[in-house]
N, C-alpha and C positions, 0 to 999 in steps of 0.2 A: 830331808832338811839337814840331818847330821852330816851327810856327805858334803853339803855346801859349806858347812862350818869347817869340816876337816880340810877341805881344799884351800879355803881362804885363810886359815889360821897361820900357816907358815909365812905367807906374804905379810899378814898383819903384824906378826912378831918382828919381821925384818924392818918394817916401817916404823912401828911404835917404839922399838927398843934401840934405835940407832943413835939416839941423842947422846952427847958426851957424858951427861950426868948418869944416864942409864947404864952406859958401858962401865963407868967407874963403880957404881953401886952394885953392879951385878956380881963383882968378885966378892963382895961382902956376904951376899945371901944366896948366891948360885941360882937365882931365880931365872935369869935369862937363859942359861944353859938348860935348866930344868923344863921350862916351858917349851923350848925348842925341841928337846928330846920327846916330850909328850906329843908335840905336833907331829913328829915323825911316826910315833906309835899310832896315832890316830890316822895318819895317812895310810898306814898299812891295812887299816880296816875299811878303806874306801870301797873295795869290791863287795865286801859283805854289806856295807851300808846301802849301796845301790840296790843290791838284791833284796835286802830286808824291806826297803822302802816299797818295792814292787809287790811284796807279799803282805803289806799291812792289813788289807781288808780280808784276807783269807787265812792268815797264819797268826794266831794270838801270841805265841812265844816270840816270833820275829818282831811283832809290833811292840811288845813290851821291851824287848832287848834294844831296839833302835831308840825308843823313848829314853831309856837310861843312858845310852851312848850320847844322845843329843844333850842330855842334862850335863854330862861330864864335859862335852865339848863347850857348852855355854860357860861352865865353870872355868875351863882353861882360858877361854876368851876373856872372862872377867879378870882373871889373874893377870893376863897380858895387858889389859887396859888399865887396871889398877896400878900395875907396875909403871906403865907409861905416865899415869897421872902423878904418882909420887915423885918419879924422877924429873918430871916437868917443873917441879918447884926448885930445882937446882941442887947441887951436891951437898952444900952445907945444910940447907933446910931439910933435905931428904934424910941426911944422917941423924938429924935431931929427932925424927919421928921413928925411933927404933922399934917401938911396939907395933906399929903398922907393918913394918918390914918383916918382923918375925911372924906376925899373923898371916901375912901373905905367903911366906915360905911354908907354913904349916898347911895352908889351903892347897898349895901346889902339890905337896907331898901326898895329901889325901886323894886329890884328883888323879894323880898318876897311879896310885894303888888301885883305885876304883876302875881305872881304864884297863889295867892288867887283869883284874878280876873278870871284867866283861869279855875280854879277849878269850879267856878260858871258857867262859859260859857259852860262847857261841858253839863250841864243840859239843858241850853237854846237851844243848837243845837242838843239835843237828841243823844249825843255821849255816848253810853252805853257800858259796858263791853261785851265781846263776849258771855258769858253764857246767859245774859239777852236778847240779840238781835238776837241770832242765828236763832230762829224760824221765825223771820220776815225779815231776810236779803234776798233779792231776789237773785236768781241765776243770775250770770253775764255771758253773752255769751262770753265775751272776756277774762274772767279770766284765769290765768295760768293753773289751774286745768282742766277747760273745754277744753282749747286748747290742753293740754297734752292728754286728752281722745280722742279728735278728731284725733290727729296725730296717736295715737295707733290704732284707728279703720281703718285708711287708710292703715295700714300695711297689712290688709287682701286682698287688691286689687292692690297691686304693681305688675308690670310685671317683668319678669326676668331681663330686661335691667336696672331696677331701684334697683336691689340688687347686689351690687358690693363690692368685697373685702372680702367676707365671705366664700369663697369656702372651705378652710381648716377647719374653725370653723364649717361650716355646716356639713361636712363629720363626724367630731368628734361628733357633737351633735346627728346626726342620729345613729352613732355607739352606743353611750351610751343609747339612748332611745329605739332603736329597735333591735339591734344586741347583746347587753349585755345579758348574760344568767342568771344574778342575779335574783332569784325569788322574793326577798323582794322588797317592795315598796322603790323606790330610788328617792332622790332629786337631781336635776341638776340645777346649778346656772349660769346665764349669767350676768357678772358684767361689769360696765363701767360708764363713766360720761354721763350726759344728752346729748341726740342728737347723740350719737356715733353709734347707730344702733342696740341696744339690742333687742328692740321690733321687728324690721324688721327681724333680723336673727331668733329669736325664733318663730315668727309667720309663717315664710316661712316653717320652719321645721314642725311646728305643723300642718299646712294645709296639707302638704304631708302625714304625718303619720296618721292624723285623717281620711283622705280619703282612707287609705289603710286598710288591714285586720290585722294589727298588734295589734290594740286595739278594744275592744268591744264598748267603748264609750269615748267621749272626751269633754273637757270644756275649753274655753278660757275666762278668767276674768281679767279685769283691776282693780287692787286694789287701787292704788293712795294713796294720803296722808290722806284724810279725809274719812275713811271708818268706818262703824259699823260692828261688827261681824255678826249680823243677816242678814244685807243687803248683805254682802259678801257671806254668805252661800246660801241665796236665789238666787243670781246670778249664783252660781255654779249649784244649783239644776235646774234652768231654762235652763242653757246651756246644761246640760246632757239630757234634755228632748227635745232638738231641733229636733232630728231625731225620736222621739217616736210619733206614729200616734195618740195616745190618748191625747197628749198635756199635758200641765202642770196642775197638780191638782189645783183647784181654791182656796183651803184652804191654799196654801203655803204662801200667803201674810199675813196670820194671825198667822202663826206658831211662837212660841218663840224659843229661842236658843236650848233648849233640844229637842224639836220636830224636828227641822231642822237637828240636828246632827243624830238623830235616823232615820229620813227619808233617809238621804244620806247614812248612814251605810247600810240600807236595800237595797238601790238601787245598791250599789257598792259591796255588800258582795261576789259575785261570779264572778265579772267581772274584766277584765284587762283594766284599765282606764288610760287615759292621760289627765293631767290638766296643763294648763299654767296660772300661777299667774303673771300678768304683772305689773311692776312698784311697787314693794314692798318696802316700806320705813322703816318699823319697823319689827324686828324679832318677836315681840309680835303678829303680825298678823298671823303668821304661828302657834304659840303656841295656839292661840285661836280657830283655825279651824281644827287643824290636827286630832282631834278625829273623825272627819267626814270621813276621808280618811282611810278606813280600811286596815289593813295589812293582805292580804289574800293569799300571796304566788303566785300570778299570774303574777308577773313581771310588776306591775303598775309603772308609772313614773310621776313625778311632776316637771315642769320647773318653775323656779323663775327668773325673770329679776329684777335687782336692781342696784342702784347707791352706795349701802352701802356694804362695805366689811364685816361688822358685819352680815348683812342679808345673804350674799353669804356664810358665814361660816356655815350656817345651813346645807349646802351640804358638803360632804367629799372633802378634798383638791384636790383629783384626779378627781372631778366632777365639777370643776369650770372653766368657760371660761372667760378670761379677754379680753375685746375688747379695742383696741387702735384706735386712729384716722387713717384714710386711708393713705397709702403711696402716693407719688406724682403721680405715674402712675395710681393707682386705683382712686384717686380723679379726675384726668383728664377724665378717662373713664366715671365715674358717671356724671360728669359735662356735657360732650358731650351728653350722653344718655338722660339727662334731658332737656337740653337747646335746642337740635336739634332733639327731639323725632319724629317730623313729617318728617324729612329728611330721605331719604333712607339710606345714608351712615353714618348719625349721626356724621359728622366730622365738626370741627370748621373751618370756613373760614380763610384763611391765614391772611387777613388784620385785623382780630379780635383777633389773637392769643396773642398778647402782652397784651391787656386789659383783655383777658380771664385769663391769667396767674396771672395778678395783682389781679383780683377779687378772683380767686381761692386761692391765697396766704392769703387773708383775712379770708377765710373759715377754714384755718388751719386743713384741713383733716377731719372736722366734717361732716358726711353724711347729717344730718338734715340741716346744713347751706348751703351745696352744692346744695341740692335739692331745698331749698327755693329760693336761688338766681338764680338757673337755671330756675325755674318756672317764676320768675320775668323777666329774660332776654328773655325768649321765647316770651314774649308779646311786646318786644321792637323791634324797627327797627334795622336791622343788619348793623349798621354803627358805625364807631369809635366814632363819636360825642355822639350817644345815650349810648354806653357802657361806655364811659368816664364819662358821667353824673351819671350813676348807680354807678360806682366806687367811684366818689367823694362824693356821698350822702349815701354810704353804711355804716351806723352806726347801730351797734347791740343794738337797743333800742326798748322797748315795744311800743313806740309811732310811730315807723317806719311803712312803708307799712305792711299790715297784713301778707304778705308772709314772710317778714323778721322779723317782730315783734314777730312771734310765736317762733322763735329761742331763743330770749331773754326771753320770758315768760317761756319756758321750762327750760332753764339754771337757771333762777332766782328762780325756785322752790327749787333748791338745796341750794341756799343761804338763802332764806326765812325760810327754815326748820331748820337752825342753831339756837341753843340757844344763848342768848345775848352775853355770854362770848366768844363763838366761832365766832360769827358774827363780833364783833369789831376786833378780832385778824385777821380774814380773810380779812376784808376790809383794814386792815393796810398793807397787802401785796401789795397794790397799790403803795407803795414806790419804787418798783423795776422796772427798765426799761425793755423793751421788750427783751425776750430771755435771761434775766439775771438768773443765777443759784442762787437760794435762799439757803443760808447756815443755817443749823439747829440751831447751837449754837448762831450765831449772831442774828437771828430773835427772838429766845426766850428771849435773853437778852434785846432786844429792847422792847418786850412786857412787860417785868418786869419793865423796866425803865418808861414806859408809864403808869404803874399802872393797866394794864389789867389782872394781875395774882394775885390770892390770895394764901397766904401760908396756907397749911393745916396742921393739927396736926402732922401727921407722915410723911410729905413730904416737901421738900423745894419748893420754887417757881419755881426753875428750873425743878424739877420733874413734877410739875403740868403743866407747859408750854409745857414740852415734851409730856405729855398726850394730851394737846390741839392739838399739831401738828399731833400726831398720829390719832386723831379723824378726822381731816381735810383730811388726806390721806385716811382713811377708807371710807369717804364720796365721794371720787373721785373728790375732789376739788383741791388737790395738787398732782402733778405727781412726783413720786420718780425717780430721774435721777441716783442717786448713793447711794449705801448703804455702811456702814462701815464694819469693820471686824466682828462685832457682829450681822450683819443683820439689824441693825437699820438704818433708812433713814438718809442720811447725806447731800444730795443736792436735791433740789426740783426745779420744774418749774411749772409755772401757764400756762394753756392752753390760747392761745392768745385771744380767744373769752371770756373766763371767766375773763381774765385780763381787757379787754375792759369794761365788765359789772361792775366790782368792781370800776374801775376808774370813770365810769359814775355815779354810785351810790354814791361814796364818794364825788364827786364834788357837786352833788345835795344836799347832806346833809351838805354842807359847811365844810367838813372835809379836803379834799385834793385838791391840785391843782398841776398838772404835767406840767412842762414847758420845751420846747426845744427852748427857746428864742422867742416864739411866744405867750406867755401867756398875756392875758389882764385881768386886775383886776377892779372890780367895786370899786367906791370910798370908800364905807363903808364895804368892804369885811372883813370877820372874819375867814379866813381859819385857821385850827389848824395845818396842816402839809403841808410843801412845798417841792416839789421834783424838782430839777433843773438839767437838763441833757445836758451836752456838750454845755455850753455857758458861757459867762462872766457875772458876776453880773451887770456890768455897762450897759449891753444890756437890762436889765430888767426894767420895770416900778418900781417905789418905792411906793407901796401902804402902807396903814397903816396895818402892820402885828404885832402889839405889842403883840398880844395874841398867836403868833405862838408857838407850842409845840415841833415840830420837824423839822429839816432842813436836807435834804439829798442831797448832791451834788455829781454828777458823772461827772468826766472829766471837771470840772468847776473851773474857777478862784475864789479865795476867797477874798471878799471885806470886810476888817475889819470894815469899817464904817457902812456897812449894817448889819453886824453881831451884832454890839452893840445895835441895835434897838430891838433885840429879847430877852427881859429881862426875859421872863418866859419860855425860851427854856428848854426842858427836854432831848431831844435827838439831838445830833449833829454828823452826820455820813458823812464822806468825803472819796471819792474813787478817786484815780488817779488825785489828786490835784497837780498842778505843783509848787505851792508856797513852799518856803523852811522854812517858819517860821509860827507857829500858833500864831495869834495875841493875845496880852495881854488882849484884850477886852473879850476873852473867860472866863477869871477869874471872870468877873462880872455877869456871868450867874449862879446865886446862886441856881437855881432849877435844874441844869444840873445833870442828872443821868447816861447818857451814852455819852461817847466821843470816836468816832471811827475815826482813821486816817489811815486806811488800804491802802497799796499800794499808798502812796503819797511820795513826795520829802521833806517832813518836816524834818528839822534837829534839831529843838530846840522847846522845850515846855516852856511855860511861867514860870518864877520863882515862881509866886504866885498861882500855880495850886492848892495848898493846901486850897485855899479859897472855893473850890467846895466841901463842906462838905457832900453833898448828892450824890456824884459820886459813882456809883455802878460798872461801867465797864469802863476800859481804854483799848481799843483795838488798839495797835500800832504795828501790824504785817506788816512788809515790808515797813515802812517809813525809814528815814535815821537818826533817833534819836539814839545818842550814849549813852546818860545817862539821868536819870530823875532828876528833881529838888529836892532838899532836902525837900521842903514843902510837897511832896507827902506823907510823913509819918503822916500828919495830917488827911488823908482821912480814917477815922476809919470805914466808911461804905462800903469801897471798897470790892467787891466780886470777881471780875475777872480782872486780870492784865496780859495782853499778850504783850510781847515785843520781836520783832525780826527785826533787821535792815538790810536793803538792802545795798549792797556795791557800786552799780553803779546807777547813776542818769538816768536810762533808764528803762521805764516801761516794756520793753520787757524781761528784765532779772531780776530774783529774786534770784536764787540760785547762790552760797551758801549764806545763811544768817548768821549773827553773833549775838551772845548773847549780852545782855545789862547789864551794871553794875548798881546795885541798891545802893542808899545812906544808911547810917547808920540809925537805928531807925525803921526798918521795923516791929519789933515785935509789934508795936502799931496796925497794921492792922489785927486784930484778926478775922475779918469777911471773910477773903480771902478764896475762894473756888478753884480758878484757879490761878496758877502762872507758866507761861510758858516761856521757852527759856531764862532763867536768868543765868547770870554769877555767879558761886558759889565762895564765899570767906568765911573766917572763921566766921566773924560776922554774915553774912546772915545765914550760916548753923546753928549757935547757935540759931538764932531767929526763925528758922523754927518750933521749939517746941511750939511756941505760936499759930500756925495756926491749931487749933484743928478741924476746919471745912473744911480743905483742902481736895479736891477731885482729883485734877489734878495738878501734879507738874513735871516740867522738868527743870533739872539743867545741865549747861555746865561748863567746866573748873574744874571738880572735880579732886582732887589729894589726895595723902596719908595724907596730913595735915588736910584737912577738913573732910576726911572720919572718923576721930576719933569721931567727934560730930554728924555726919549725922545719924547713926543708932538710937541714943537716941531721936533725933528730930523727925524722921519719925515714930518711935514707938508710938508717942503721937497723930498721925493723924489717928484716928480710922475710918474715913470715906474715906480714900484714895483709889481710884480705878484705877488711871492712874499715872504711875511713869516713868520718863526718867532720866537716869544718863549717862552723856557723859564725859569721862575723858579729862584732859587738853591736853595730847599728848600721843604718843605711848610708852613713857617710864613709864607712871604711871601704877602701878599694883593695881587693885581693890580688896580689901579684904572685901567681903560682908557677911562673915560668922557670924560676930558679931551683925547682925540685930536681936534684941531680945526685944519684940516679933516681928516677921516679919509682914509685911503688908498683912495679909491673905485675905483681901477683894479685892486685886488687880485683875483687869480685863485686864489691858493693861500694859505691861512692856517693856521698851527699855533700853538696856545696851550697851554702846559703850566703849570698853577698854579691856585691858588684865586682865583676871581673874587669881589670884594666883594659880599656879599649874595646870592651864588649867581645873579647876573644878568649877562647879556651887556650890553655898552654899547648905548645906544639906536641908535647909528649903524650897527649891524650890519644893520638892516633896509634900509639904503641901499646895501649891497654888491651892486649889480646885476650885477657881472662875476664874482663869486666862484663858482668851480667846485669847489674842494676845501676842506674844513674838517675839521681834526683838533683835538679838545679833550681834554685830559688833566687829571684831578684838578681839574675846574672847580667841582664841587659845584652844578651847575645845578638850577634848579627848572623845572617844566613850562611856565611862561609863556615862558621863554627858548627852549624847543623851538618854541613857536608863533611866536616872533619869526623863527626861521630858516625856518619851513615855507613861506614865500611867496617865497623867493629864486628868481629866474627861471632862473638858470643853474647852480645847485648840483647837481652830478652825483655827488659823493662825500662822505659824511659819516661820521666816526668819532667815537664817544663812548666814551672809555676812562676808567673811574673818574670820569666827568664828570657823572653824574646820581645824585642821592641819593634820589629818590622810590621808592616801592614799586610804583607803577603808571605805565605809560607808554602813551599812546594816540596813534596816528597817525590824525588825523581825515580825513574826506573833503575832497579838494581840496588836501591838504598835499603839499609837496615834488613839484611837478609833473614835474620832469625827473630826479629822483634815480635813479641806476642802481646805486649801491653803498651799503649801510648796514652799519656795523660797530658792534655794541654789546658792549663787553667790560668786565669787572671792575665791573659794576653790582651791587654786593653786596646792595642792598636790594630789587632788582626781583623782584616775585612775579607780576606780571600784565603781559602785553604784548598789545596789541590793534591790529589793522590794520582800520580801517573801510573799507567799500566806497567806491571813488572816490579813495582816497588812495594815494600811491606808485605811480601807474599805470604808471611806466616802470622800476620796480625790477627789476634783473636778478640782483643778487647780495646775499645777506643772510648776515652773519657774526654768530653769537652765541658769545661766549667767556667762560668763567669767571664766569657769572652764577649763583652758587651756590644761590640761592633760586628760580630760575625752573624749576619742575618740571613744568609743564603746557605742552602745545603752545600757542603763541601763538594767541590768538583772531583769527579772520578771516584766517588765513594763506592761505586759498583765494581771497581777494580780490586777491592779488598775481598778476595774470593773466600777467605777463611774467617771473616769477621763473624763472631757469634754474639757479642754484646756491645751495644752502643749506648752510652750513658750521657745524657744531656742534663747538666746541673746548673740551674739558674742562668740559662741561656736566653737570648732575646726571643720574645714570643713569635716573631716572624719566622724564625728557624723551626721552632717546635711545631707551629701550626702547619708549616709546609710538609713536614714529615708525616704528620697525622692525616693531612689531606691525601697524600700519596697512598697511605694505607687504605683509606676509604675507596679510592679509585681502583686500587688493585683488587680489593674484595677477595674472592676465592680463587682467582686466577694466578696464584703465586707459583713460583718454581720451588717445589718442596726441597730441592737439593741445596738451596741457598737461602736459608731463613735466619734472620738476625733478631734478637730480642732487643728492642729499644726501650730504655727506661728514661722517662722524662721526670725530672725533679725541679719544681719551681716553688718559690716562696710566695705563699698566699696566706695573708692573715697570720703570719709567723708560724705557719704549719708547712710541712712537706707534703706535697701532692705527688703521688707516684702513679705512673701509667705504664703498662707493659704492652707493647705493640709488636706483633710478628709481621715483619715487612720484608719484601723482596728488594734488596738494595739495587738490583739491576734495573728497576723501574724508576728509581729516584731521579734520573736525569732525563727521562722520556716525557 
């Protein structure tokens, strides 16, 4: 963790101390130059910090040393942020507080002295960088890597009862390996998070096939993180000789890389071979050894197990198996098979079922955790008292009982493998409560506010942070719950065991504390981030938290007096807060970069909000704020402004939301990238031309008057990718033809309102980057549909009360990449037809509230890739026809073309849902 601070401190100094007042004051107290020099000294220790971190669990002096370096790094960060805070008050007011400046200068001097002492101490305690000490570092039997290898080895000796939940994956894997007629050497990948059962699955299949006559020879090799190419090749060579009576040639241990490759090529040249490379962390491992695996046209197969999507991508997308945690039923079966393996029936006694379910819930479907805790319980007395003790002490920590600690060790490997910039971002995910859905854009904006993200030459910080998130997903550390229309991850969740680990690690590093009104703080604690969930501030102890950097409150009362203590706060994020007013003390948090009041009952923001000159994000989606204070126009560094007010003081109801009126003078906010759900007026529309960095813009209340200036303003937004235009009412006619030049980089476009003549503007045909289009109340004619049909990237189209014709035909060749089509509130539609060769990639079709569409759409059977058909409040004649077809088809369906049909109809104000598996090819017969 100290390494992370060391790396980021220099960048933070540059950002924090660049204000004019800071530059002027620095000459008086030499703080700027002193902190910069300390950052350089800390940077020189980075190699030692990285190595000491790796020896934490096995080297007490190294652990103590790095803790002290971390404390000094925190102190230097505090000095930099305090300096930024004081200078943010302006030169005159800054000079008036001379006592604070002299105190800060003394703190800096002491911190630098302590840093120099620690630099000397590393030599005294023989704490050397990894390269210098690698040869004499003893192997540690309890290390994560060794534990991982032992767990992998035990997979060879598991009984059938210990392999649960993989039946379908197992059949598929055997099919790819043994039954596929492809003669070329083929790679197959098994992907998943640590402990999910990749090795168990792959090894069970490997054992079966290696013992059969499908392959001439086979090798099982654990790659792990710390491999050398020569050692890996030697392992493969020795494994291939296990069944050879002559044994392994003695000279193999002396062979170099070239000799090993040549030897393996000679051995495999005419054989059909099966190789399992277990636990591959880096795609480079394959590139370094693949020359040894000859392509001889015999149908050889190579299995790779990995936690990394990047490694899995070495195989074709059709040859990758993604393992997920077990279902509740599968988890219960594995738990009983493990815990009661000596019992004939392997059933849990009834009096222990409650505690069994509680314990199993903590395992979150992870096979390794289930087996580990099952082995532990197998040694305990079968009493409620004994099992309750296990439940109460069940902490996923490496210091736990070795049966439980190995779970943490293996999961921690994934976290330890992260580079520093990803590790600090991932540990920051500790802020989210259990089962909370992580929202992509909110998280990356917080990372940026915390200073975790560096802007690169050809990319914004948002782009860089987006890449960070993607890398965490690729490494199986974040689970994608929902994707947006473009296939990009939109909502994430952290596996409960991983979440427990990062909370534990963050707390040990002095970074985070998570409270549900039960937190206890040491008198001298120096936590950087505080998360308070479902409690009142008055219930909490009041420790010294002057150096707090972020405060996250979930369903928690807001105490203004407590908030005023956090002078260096950078992020303030409040969710479901019942208070109706944001306290004025917020305006004294001069380092604040992120202010979030999502889904709160706050009605008013402080008048002096403009004091927060460093504010980058104001996220006010779903509070009750009606207007912003005029001082917001002073926030020249603001990048994201999201405003949408709720109408009812009830957290259960959000929709419909209302847009918010902005004050005059918004043209000063030239850094804005996001401006959403804003009420359009003439002054605002004129000022939009100043926002040349704008990427996402959504306007409500648009009418003919402000449409005059809108085209010229938007034409200046060369980076615009998302645009929403909502008319004031049904009487407004939107004339969009005059947009010149049109926003050709648009990826997402929403238009709500009547289009003149029922026609889309001619420039629509040039939106070659458009991926999502939503049209409401547009009164389109069929020629406009044809205009859209050739867009090369359009994957999502919604027409809601947007088409007035009674017949709609999707011709051959139209919408070549469209995956989702929604037709709703098309009151006149009586005939819908899909011609062969059109919509060839459509996966999802939604028909809703089309009152006159009573017959099954013609040509529905031509939608060869349709997987979901949803009928929402459609005429009963249509829904009954589809259900009748299902009854006639019975079991004689074409398994290769099955669609899930979901029928939703209003009955007694309830939603009735039915799922039908039907063969669309029979619908017209």
